[in-house]
C-alpha angles and dihedrals in degrees: 000000000000126000094260091058092046090053091050092048089049091052092052092051089051091052089050090049092053093048089051092049090048093048088047093053092049090049093050089049091049088050092049089051092049089049092052089049093050089051090051094045091051092049091048091048088052092050091047089051091050093048092045091051093048091047092052090047089052093047092047089055098042095044092043092045095052097042093047092048089054090047090048091049093059109026129061096212098028130185120237121228117240118199120200128178112205133174117241125169088356092301130107113246130182121228116200116201137172116232127199127161091354090305121124121208138168110258095242092052091052120102109281130002088237092081088053088055092051092043092051090051090052086051092053092052096045089048091053094044092050097046112108116231092024120229122239108304092252129112122186113197127182108210093320091176101042094129095049111113132205130043090247092055093047092048089053092049090055090051090048094051092048092049093050093045091056095042095050098034087236123148114221122197108191131186109208141156117237107269096153138043112284092243089062092050091049089055090059105037132068090206136008130204112192113199119201133174129217124167089353092301120120121221127193123206121191117217117198114214127214090260096048090046090059094051 
């Protein structure tokens, strides 16, 4: 190998070296960029976890507060609702439990399904009040308290529904059988439609309450 060939080979090696150095620099820049992305992703994940935790705590409080308030308005020795967010199968799930005297029970295992009806109503109200943006202030319910026993409890639930309707500015249209005297229904309703059937023909009578009569 003569001197000229050695020089050519040397120049090729120098060119290869420059290419390797350039490629190495690019790879280092890519690694630095990826490291920054990882740091940003970890910070974002931490922020999301904090926000999720705070949101869950707020939901736990707001749902529990509303449902417990409804139960307290109807029953003399009411349950409290306990809301717990737990992770199952890598997904967040919400457990709803009734609490009384430090004992936790599943709602359907509690004494009387009437308390479940009242609790479910409270959850509907809480869900509507927490939604952003809120939907139209109208709630349609088909016999929401059909398992609630006793005239006193049914009178209290009518009063509770009316109070929440006024406080939240929420119109509640509710289908229900007549479990209390009509005068008690009139106290809690703005308007009453009574449906009767005779010879397979339905008839509707409109009752004006004292409030609607003054409008």
